[in-house]
N, C-alpha and C positions, 0 to 999 in steps of 0.2 A: 390290388389297387392298380389302376392304370397310370401311365406316365403323366397325363394331364392333371389328374387328381393329386399325384405325388408332388408335382411341380407347384400346384396351388397351395397345398398344405405346407410345403416348404417355405413358400413366400409368406404365408400367414404366420408361421412360426418365427421366421426371420424378422418380420415387421413387429411382431409382439415382443420379441427379445430386444430389438433395437429400442422400441418405445419404453419398455420397462427399464432397460439399462440406462437410457438417456434420462428418464425420470428420476432414477436413483442418483445419477450423477448430478443432476440439477439440484435435487434435494440436499445432497451432501455439500455442494458448493455454496448454496444460498442459505440453507436453514439449519443444517445439522450443527451440533456443538463444534466450535472451532471454525464455523462457517464465516460467511461474508461479514456479518455484523461484528463478530469478535475481531476479525482481521482489520476491519475499518477502524474499530475503536483503538486497537493497538497502534495502527498507523497514525491515527490522529494524536495519540499520546506521544509517539516518537516525534512527530512534526512540531508539537507544542514545546517539547523539551529542547529540540534543536533551535527553534525560534527564540526561546528564552536564553539559550547559550549564546546565540549570535547577538542578541540585544545586549547581553552582559558584556560581551567582547567589544561591541561598538562603543558602549558607554565607557569602558576602560580606556579604549584608544582615544576617545574625545577628551577624557580627563587628563591623560598623559599629554596630549597636544596643548590643552589649556594651561597645564602647569609649565610646559616648556615655553609657552608664549609669555607667561607671567614671570618666569625666572629671569632675574637681572643678569645672570651669568650664562645665558643661553648662547651657544656658539652662533657665529654669523651664518645665516642661511636657514636657521630654524625659527625665525620669527615670522 
């Protein structure tokens, strides 16, 4: 084999390996088990749980403030 042919075959092999490796990486990231869809579903669940906790905390704080306003023995400055 001459140098030009070796160079060409090397680049073809490199390009093929890069394409196959990239394709496998994309497949694993997007479609394989534990891929994007499962990660997004888990993230959505975490966000929903966090939003529920925050809403619960806000409701608790509002209730405490409402009780403090209604309380006849509330210290000055808390009305």
